[in-house]
Each structure stands twice: as structure tokens, then as C-alpha cells.
C-alpha positions in Angstrom: 76.2 -83.9 59.5 75.9 -84.9 63.2 74.7 -82.2 65.6 76.8 -81.3 68.6 75.7 -83.1 71.8 73.6 -81.1 74.2 75.2 -79.7 77.4 75.2 -82.1 80.4 72.2 -81.9 82.7 73.0 -81.8 86.4 71.2 -84.2 88.7 68.1 -83.2 90.6 70.1 -82.8 93.8 72.3 -80.1 92.3 69.7 -77.7 91.0 70.9 -74.1 91.0 68.9 -71.3 92.6 69.9 -68.9 89.8 66.9 -68.3 87.5 69.2 -67.9 84.5 70.9 -71.2 85.2 67.5 -72.9 85.6 66.4 -71.5 82.2 69.5 -72.9 80.6 68.8 -76.3 82.1 65.2 -76.2 80.8 66.4 -75.2 77.4 68.9 -78.1 77.4 66.1 -80.5 78.5 63.8 -79.2 75.7 66.6 -79.6 73.2 67.2 -83.2 74.3 63.5 -84.0 74.2 63.3 -82.7 70.7 66.2 -84.8 69.6 64.8 -87.9 71.2 61.4 -87.3 69.7 62.8 -86.9 66.2 65.1 -89.9 66.7 62.1 -92.0 67.8 60.0 -90.9 64.8 62.9 -91.8 62.4 63.3 -95.3 63.9 59.5 -95.9 63.9 59.3 -94.7 60.3 62.3 -96.9 59.2 60.7 -100.0 60.8 57.3 -99.3 59.3 58.9 -98.9 55.9 60.4 -102.3 56.2 57.1 -103.8 57.4 55.3 -102.2 54.4 58.0 -103.6 52.1 57.4 -107.1 53.6 53.6 -107.1 54.1 52.0 -104.0 52.8 51.0 -102.7 49.3 53.7 -101.2 47.1 51.6 -98.4 45.7 52.4 -94.8 46.7 49.1 -94.2 48.4 48.3 -93.0 51.9 47.6 -95.7 54.4 44.2 -96.3 55.9 43.6 -97.2 59.5 43.4 -100.9 58.6 46.8 -100.7 56.8 48.4 -99.0 59.8 47.0 -101.5 62.3 48.0 -104.5 60.2 51.6 -103.2 59.9 51.7 -102.5 63.6 50.8 -106.0 64.5 54.1 -107.4 63.4 56.1 -109.8 65.6 56.2 -107.7 68.8 54.6 -104.8 70.7 53.1 -101.8 69.0 55.7 -99.2 68.0 53.8 -96.2 69.0 51.4 -95.9 71.9 50.1 -92.6 70.8 46.6 -92.7 69.4 46.4 -92.1 65.6 43.4 -90.2 64.5 41.6 -91.8 61.5 41.1 -88.4 59.9 44.8 -87.8 60.0 45.5 -90.9 57.9 42.8 -90.5 55.3 43.4 -88.5 52.1 41.6 -85.3 51.6 38.2 -85.2 49.8 39.8 -83.3 47.1 42.2 -86.0 46.3 39.5 -88.7 46.3 37.3 -86.7 44.0 39.9 -85.4 41.5 42.1 -88.5 41.0 40.5 -91.2 38.9 41.6 -94.8 39.5 44.3 -95.8 37.1 44.1 -99.6 37.4 42.0 -101.1 34.6 40.1 -104.0 36.0 39.8 -107.0 33.7 36.3 -108.4 33.2 35.6 -111.8 34.6 34.4 -114.8 32.7 35.6 -116.0 29.3 37.8 -113.8 27.2 37.1 -112.9 23.6 37.5 -116.2 21.6 37.9 -114.6 18.2 41.7 -114.7 18.6 41.5 -118.5 18.8 40.2 -118.7 15.2 43.7 -117.9 14.0 45.2 -121.0 15.5 46.0 -124.1 13.3 43.3 -126.8 13.6 43.9 -130.5 14.0 40.7 -132.4 13.3 40.1 -135.4 15.6 37.2 -137.6 14.4 35.3 -139.8 16.8 33.2 -142.5 15.0 30.8 -145.0 16.4 32.1 -148.6 16.7 30.9 -150.9 14.0 28.7 -152.9 16.3 26.7 -149.7 17.2 26.0 -148.6 13.7 23.0 -150.9 12.9 19.6 -149.6 13.9 18.2 -151.4 17.0 14.7 -151.3 15.5 15.2 -152.7 12.0 18.8 -153.9 12.0 19.8 -151.9 8.9 22.9 -149.7 8.9 22.3 -146.1 10.0 23.4 -143.3 7.7 25.6 -140.4 8.9 23.3 -137.3 8.9 25.7 -134.7 10.4 28.3 -134.0 13.1 28.6 -132.2 16.4 31.8 -130.1 16.7 33.3 -129.0 20.0 36.9 -127.8 20.5 39.5 -127.1 23.1 42.9 -125.4 23.1 46.0 -127.6 23.4 49.6 -126.7 24.0 52.5 -128.5 22.4 55.8 -127.8 24.0 58.7 -126.5 21.9 60.8 -129.0 20.1 64.2 -129.1 18.4 64.7 -129.6 14.6 67.8 -130.1 12.6 67.9 -128.0 9.5 70.1 -129.3 6.7 71.3 -126.6 4.3 71.9 -128.4 1.0 73.9 -126.3 -1.5 73.7 -127.7 -5.0 76.8 -127.7 -7.1 77.0 -127.3 -10.9 79.8 -128.0 -13.3 80.2 -127.9 -17.1 80.6 -131.4 -18.5 81.8 -130.1 -21.8 84.8 -128.4 -20.3 85.5 -131.5 -18.3 85.4 -133.7 -21.4 87.5 -131.4 -23.5 90.1 -131.2 -20.7 90.0 -127.4 -20.5 93.2 -125.9 -19.1 91.2 -124.0 -16.5 89.6 -127.2 -15.3 85.9 -127.9 -14.9 83.8 -124.7 -14.2 82.1 -125.6 -10.9 79.8 -123.3 -8.9 77.4 -123.8 -6.1 74.4 -122.0 -4.6 75.0 -119.5 -1.8 74.1 -120.3 1.8 72.2 -117.7 3.8 74.5 -115.7 6.0 74.9 -117.1 9.5 74.9 -115.0 12.7 77.6 -117.0 14.4 80.5 -118.3 12.4 80.3 -122.1 12.2 77.6 -122.0 14.9 75.0 -124.7 15.2 72.2 -122.4 16.6 69.6 -121.2 14.2 68.0 -117.8 14.4 64.8 -119.1 16.1 66.8 -120.8 18.8 69.0 -117.7 19.4 65.9 -115.5 19.5 64.2 -117.9 22.0 67.3 -117.7 24.3 67.4 -113.9 24.2 63.7 -113.6 24.7 63.6 -116.0 27.6 66.6 -114.3 29.3 65.9 -110.6 28.7 62.1 -110.4 28.2 60.8 -113.3 30.4 63.6 -113.0 32.9 64.6 -116.7 33.0 68.1 -117.3 34.1 70.2 -119.5 31.8 70.4 -122.4 34.3 66.6 -122.7 34.1 66.7 -122.7 30.3 69.3 -125.4 30.6 66.8 -127.6 32.5 63.9 -126.7 30.0 66.0 -127.7 27.0 67.1 -130.9 28.7 63.4 -131.9 29.3 62.9 -131.3 25.5 65.5 -133.9 24.7 68.5 -131.7 23.8 70.9 -130.5 26.5 72.5 -127.1 26.0 74.9 -125.8 28.7 74.4 -122.3 30.2 78.0 -121.4 29.2 77.1 -122.1 25.5 74.0 -120.0 25.8 76.0 -117.2 27.4 78.4 -117.2 24.4 75.4 -117.1 22.1 74.1 -114.0 23.9 77.5 -112.3 23.6 77.6 -113.0 19.9 74.0 -111.8 19.4 74.8 -108.5 21.2 77.9 -108.0 19.0 75.8 -108.6 15.9 73.0 -106.2 16.8 75.3 -103.5 18.3 75.0 -101.3 15.2 71.2 -101.3 15.6 71.6 -100.4 19.3 73.9 -97.5 18.4 71.3 -96.3 15.9 68.6 -96.4 18.7 71.0 -94.3 20.9 71.2 -91.7 18.2 67.4 -91.6 17.8 66.9 -91.3 21.6 69.3 -88.3 21.7 67.2 -86.6 19.0 64.3 -86.6 21.5 62.9 -83.4 23.0 62.6 -85.1 26.4 64.8 -88.0 27.6 63.8 -89.9 30.8 66.5 -91.6 32.7 66.9 -93.8 35.8 69.4 -96.3 37.1 69.6 -99.3 39.4 72.3 -101.6 40.8 73.5 -104.4 38.6 75.9 -106.6 40.7 79.0 -107.8 38.8 81.2 -110.6 39.9 84.4 -109.2 41.4 87.0 -111.6 40.3 89.7 -109.9 42.4 87.7 -109.8 45.6 87.5 -113.4 46.4 85.0 -116.2 45.8 81.4 -115.1 45.6 82.2 -111.4 46.0 80.4 -108.8 43.8 80.8 -105.1 43.1 78.0 -102.6 42.6 77.9 -101.8 38.9 75.0 -99.8 37.5 72.4 -100.2 34.7 71.0 -97.0 33.2 68.0 -96.5 31.0 67.3 -93.7 28.6 63.7 -93.4 27.3 63.0 -91.4 24.2 59.9 -89.4 23.6 56.9 -90.4 21.5 58.5 -89.3 18.3 61.6 -91.4 19.1 60.1 -94.4 20.8 63.1 -96.4 21.9 64.3 -97.6 25.3 68.1 -97.8 25.5 70.1 -99.4 28.4 73.7 -98.6 29.2 76.0 -100.5 31.6 78.6 -98.7 33.8 81.0 -99.9 36.5 79.8 -97.2 39.0 77.2 -94.6 39.6 79.5 -91.6 38.8 78.2 -88.9 36.5 80.7 -90.0 33.9 78.2 -92.6 32.6 75.3 -90.2 31.8 77.8 -87.4 30.9 79.2 -89.6 28.2 75.9 -90.8 26.9 74.3 -87.3 26.8 77.3 -85.6 25.2 76.0 -83.0 22.8 72.4 -83.4 23.9 70.5 -80.1 24.4 67.0 -81.1 25.3 65.2 -81.8 28.6 66.5 -84.5 30.9 63.7 -86.0 33.1 65.2 -87.6 36.2 64.9 -88.0 40.0 66.9 -85.9 42.5 70.2 -87.7 42.1 72.9 -85.0 42.5 75.2 -86.6 39.9 73.0 -85.1 37.1 73.9 -81.6 38.2 77.3 -81.9 36.7 75.8 -83.3 33.5 73.3 -80.5 32.8 75.0 -77.4 34.1 76.7 -75.5 31.3 75.7 -78.1 28.6 72.5 -76.6 27.5 70.3 -79.3 29.1 67.1 -78.5 30.9 66.6 -80.7 33.9 63.0 -81.7 34.9 61.9 -83.3 38.1 59.6 -86.2 39.0 56.5 -85.5 41.0 56.1 -89.3 41.7 59.3 -89.1 43.7 58.2 -86.0 45.6 54.9 -87.6 46.4 56.6 -90.8 47.6 58.6 -88.8 50.1 55.4 -87.6 51.8 53.8 -91.1 51.6 56.8 -92.7 53.2 56.8 -90.2 56.1 53.0 -90.1 56.5 52.9 -91.7 59.9 55.2 -89.1 61.5 52.8 -86.3 60.5 49.6 -87.6 58.9 47.9 -84.2 58.5 50.7 -82.8 56.3 51.0 -86.0 54.3 47.3 -86.0 53.5 47.3 -82.4 52.5 50.4 -82.6 50.4 49.3 -85.8 48.6 45.9 -84.3 48.0 47.4 -81.2 46.3 49.7 -83.3 44.2 46.7 -85.5 43.3 45.0 -82.4 41.8 48.0 -81.9 39.6 47.6 -85.5 38.3 43.9 -85.0 37.8 44.8 -82.1 35.4 47.2 -84.4 33.6 44.5 -87.0 33.1 42.4 -84.4 31.4 45.2 -83.3 29.2 46.2 -86.8 27.9 44.5 -86.4 24.5 45.8 -82.9 23.8 48.7 -81.9 21.7 51.8 -80.3 23.4 50.7 -76.7 22.8 47.1 -77.3 24.2 48.5 -79.2 27.2 50.9 -76.4 28.0 48.1 -73.9 28.0 46.1 -76.1 30.3 49.0 -76.5 32.7 49.7 -72.8 32.8 46.1 -72.0 33.5 45.3 -74.7 36.1 48.6 -76.4 37.3 50.6 -73.2 37.9 48.2 -71.7 40.5 48.2 -75.1 42.4 52.0 -75.1 42.3 52.2 -71.6 43.8 49.8 -72.6 46.6 51.8 -75.7 47.3 55.0 -73.8 47.5 53.6 -71.5 50.1 52.4 -74.5 52.1 55.9 -76.1 51.9 57.5 -73.0 53.4 54.9 -73.0 56.2 55.5 -76.7 57.0 59.2 -76.2 56.9 59.0 -73.5 59.6 56.7 -75.7 61.8 58.9 -78.9 61.7 62.2 -79.7 63.4 65.0 -79.8 60.8 65.6 -83.6 61.3 61.9 -84.5 61.3 61.2 -87.2 58.7 58.4 -85.0 57.2 60.8 -82.1 57.1 63.0 -84.2 54.8 60.1 -84.7 52.5 59.4 -81.0 52.5 63.0 -80.2 51.9 63.2 -82.6 48.9 60.3 -80.8 47.2 61.8 -77.4 47.9 65.3 -78.3 46.8 63.9 -79.7 43.6 61.3 -77.0 43.1 62.8 -75.5 40.0 63.0 -78.9 38.3 59.5 -79.9 39.5 58.1 -76.8 38.0 59.5 -77.4 34.5 56.5 -79.4 33.3 54.1 -76.6 34.0 55.7 -74.5 31.2 56.3 -77.2 28.6 53.5 -79.4 27.2 55.9 -82.1 26.0 57.5 -82.8 29.4 55.8 -85.5 31.5 54.8 -84.8 35.1 56.8 -87.7 36.4 59.5 -90.2 35.4 57.4 -93.3 35.9 58.1 -94.5 32.3 61.8 -94.9 33.1 61.1 -96.5 36.5 58.9 -99.1 34.8 61.8 -100.1 32.6 64.0 -100.6 35.6 61.7 -103.3 36.8 62.9 -105.6 34.0 66.4 -105.2 35.2 65.4 -105.8 38.8 63.5 -109.0 37.9 66.5 -110.2 35.9 68.8 -109.3 38.7 66.6 -111.2 41.2 66.7 -114.4 39.1 70.2 -114.2 37.8 71.8 -112.5 40.8 74.8 -110.9 38.9 76.6 -110.5 35.6 80.0 -112.3 35.3 82.0 -109.4 33.9 81.8 -106.0 32.2 81.2 -107.5 28.7 78.3 -109.5 30.2 76.8 -106.3 31.5 77.1 -104.7 28.0 75.5 -107.8 26.5 72.6 -107.4 28.9 72.3 -103.7 28.0 72.1 -104.3 24.3 69.6 -107.2 24.3 67.5 -105.5 27.0 67.3 -102.4 24.8 65.8 -104.5 21.9 63.4 -106.6 24.1 62.3 -103.5 26.1 61.5 -101.5 22.9 59.6 -104.5 21.6 57.5 -104.5 24.7 56.9 -100.7 24.3 55.5 -101.3 20.8 53.5 -104.4 21.8 55.8 -106.6 19.5 56.4 -110.3 20.1 60.2 -110.2 20.7 60.6 -113.9 19.7 59.2 -113.2 16.2 61.0 -109.9 15.8 64.4 -111.3 16.8 64.0 -114.4 14.6 63.5 -112.2 11.5 66.2 -109.7 12.6 68.8 -112.4 13.2 67.9 -114.1 9.9 68.2 -110.9 7.8 70.7 -108.7 9.6 73.9 -110.3 8.3 72.9 -109.4 4.7 71.5 -106.0 5.5 73.6 -103.0 4.4 74.3 -100.2 6.8 72.2 -97.8 4.8 69.1 -100.0 5.4 69.7 -100.7 9.0 66.8 -98.4 10.1 64.4 -100.8 8.5 65.0 -103.2 11.4 64.3 -100.8 14.2 61.4 -102.3 16.1 58.8 -99.6 15.3 59.8 -99.6 11.6 59.7 -103.4 11.5 56.2 -103.3 13.0 54.9 -101.0 10.3 56.1 -103.3 7.6 55.1 -106.5 9.3 51.6 -105.4 10.5 48.7 -106.3 8.1 46.9 -103.4 6.6 43.7 -102.3 8.5 40.5 -103.9 7.4 38.3 -101.8 5.2 
């Protein structure tokens, strides 16, 4: 809502002599200065956010002086001539000491070579030429006394094969010779069920297309070029139809995953834009459809994607119909109509709350440093509680996290009173206060995560696919992407090779009865497929 404009200020040549009028003029001047200062801060912050997006790190951490100076270099003058104190930018000592680094650094040098022992071996023998085998001393032929073995890893690009399915036919010659009225009794062997009726693509080829598109984020036009280099051209339109048929075949498995996710105690959700070609809006026009993800808990470890034509609450409301657990999400207001009156508990995300302070840090570094430091103490407690069960983790949170939350809430009220309503840091404070009930849910429930980062990580696969493929062609294309992304994402969650899993799934699914469909859920398949542990 726009504020009303301040009253006009008379020129210096028309200053009144009345003290009350002078006070009104001073108040109007102060009001305008405050508005201009807040507007200046908002513009500076917006430009710095763009510069950070282009040149800076993406992590939600407070900037150092080097980060600030690097972003301020840009392509023009400095944005802010005010000196920025180094101590205002740095995080508090509490945050530095309590929060352990999360990135696991990989060791340098050679990796463990034991995995290479499982590769097939091709022996390449290198013998001496015949003229070098005689001994230079006596002239007699030297005898082979051993061999030196070295090895290297070679890569052979994929190749196409043509599989011929030969079905043997049998007939009774006796009936044929006796001229049986029923004719010769002929029968033939059954052919394995095919995924696509009269289709030429085998399960391995279909699995490769789906894995490349929805797990490796390769657009189909790149796959078209890769196949052509391998000696067999397949058009992207054909591969698109294959993906559609695969999604239709595995849809019952996707629906089963949806049911399992809705049995979770906690469901994390997030959404992002999925552009869809607008066939009625002119050439090249797209509309903003949405892709949603619903992440089940550890007892129901499935990631399910759903495609909708808009961001209205109808999408999550339809998906979560009948659900009565905890919904972990960001501050999107559309969820309010989903949870209110439906028995759903809504939990907030502290990563989003922290990000608001990090984004506004340059407008008030001291508040940002203190807020992020306090939130860092909450995360330090979570790190200590990772190996605990839900009951023990809940006790830890009530004993240690609850007092920190109470102290942070008092600080938020203090900061709110100090800041102008439109100040960028006031918006970060307001977000935390408006979401306080949701942000406090985790402190009283050991099974609720402190943030929704698991769902946000799943959105990255959609963003990468969107960056490479730009848009989906129509609504059915979005639904195809949702189904196949659900399977490949869940495979990634369980550290499963999606190519291998999809090949076996597409081979066996046509002959699998509905009662045994759960055997082909990714986690169930992994239990059957994994070798028993070594004794």
C-alpha cells in the first residue's frame, strides 16, 4: 500500500514566523528525509542483490568486507558513500564458534581404486618382435620368465543394438497327417510384454532417455545430436512421445508414491515456475505454470512432483485432501487456506527467515549479524541432535532451543520498534514475527525439521531442467515431467542408479499385477537388488 505524499514544503523565502507552523514544516521535512532514506536503502539493496546473484556466492551467509567491496566495484561508482564498519558486517563470535562447517571437503590425490576391480577387463598383450627375442650374447632364443602388468581406465561410448525376438512355433504333425477337422494344433512361445505397443524402443533405450532428460537434465535436442553421433538418428518428437508413454505406464507407481507420502508425519513442500507454451497467446509466448514437490519423511522416503497451471491454493489443497499431519513450507499465503480447518499443522522454515536477514544485511549490518548469530545457535543444537530419535530430539529442543527462541522473539520486537516500517531490515523482522507460530513448531516436535531445505534441493532439478529445456509444450507434457521426475528424484534420494532401476522397471512392470506394485517402489527395489552385507 502506498503511503500518502507528505505535505508541500514552502520555499525558503516564504518561511512563516509562527513557531507552530515552523514545527509542522520541520516535521514534514523529517518525514520526507525518512522516506528518501528508506527508498535509497531499498534501491541499494535491490542492486546489491542483483550483483550478488551475478558475481557473489549463493550461500546464505553474511558478507565480509572483501565480499562487499567486490560487489560495490561493479560497472560504475560506489552505491553508498557511507563508511561501513568491518565489525558490523562480521558474524558474531557465537555464530562462528557454534556452527560447524557443513561442506565436506573431498581429499586430493587419487580416489579409492577398489571400485575399479569390478570393471570388466580386456587383456591387451604386448610381445617382443621376433628379431628381438634372440639373446645378444649367445644368439639363443630367450625364454619368457614373467610379465609386467599396468592398467588404465577406458570409456566406450554407448552403442545401439537390434534385438530380434524369435518366437518358436510348434504344431502336431499327427493331426496334420490325419486331417483333423480342427486343423493342425499350432502354438508359439509368448513374447515378453512390451511397454509401448508396436514400439521399436527397448527398455534400456527408454530408460536412458528418461534418465538423461529428468536426472541429467539434458534437453531432447541434445540427445538427438548424441544419438546421431552414435550412428542412429532419433528425432526429439519421437523421444517426447516415448516419455509420454513411459509416464502413462508408471503412473500407477507414481500414485502409490503419493499415497505413501500422505502417510508421512511431516510433508515438506515447495514450488517453482514451470513455463508452458501458450498456444493461444502467439508464437513463442509462454504462461507461468507451476511445479510442486512433496517430500515424505524418513519412514515414507519418496519425492513426488505435481504439475499445475497456476500457483493457486487449489493445487496443494487437492493433493493434501484428507492429510492431517504437519506441512513444512515457506511463508506463501496460499497454504493458509489449505491448513486452516483441515487438521493440518503448518511448520515454518528457518532457512527462509535467516535468508531475509542475510539479504538485508547491508542496510543494517548490526541487526543482521546478531539475528544470524542467534539462528546459528539453533542450527548448532540441530547438529548435535542428528543422531537422536524423535523423542530425545524433542527433549533437547525444549531444553535448549526454546529459551533461544524466546530471547530472539524479544529482540525482534525491539528491532521492529527501532526501524522505520518500510526499512528493508524491518521487512525481515516482520517476516519472522508474522511466521513466528509456524517457526516455533519444530521446538515442540522432534520429527519436524528446522527448515525446508530438503524440498528446496528437489526444486533445483526442476530449475536445471527448465534452464536447459526452457518450457513444456502443453499440460500433458508437464504431467509427464512430474511423473518421471518423481521416480528419478526418489532414485537420487536412495542413491540408486536411475538407468538401471528404470530398465528393470520397464522390463517387468507390464507383467506385474497391481497387488505386487509396491515391490517396484525405488526403496523396495533397492532392498531386493542390493547384495547382502559381507560377513
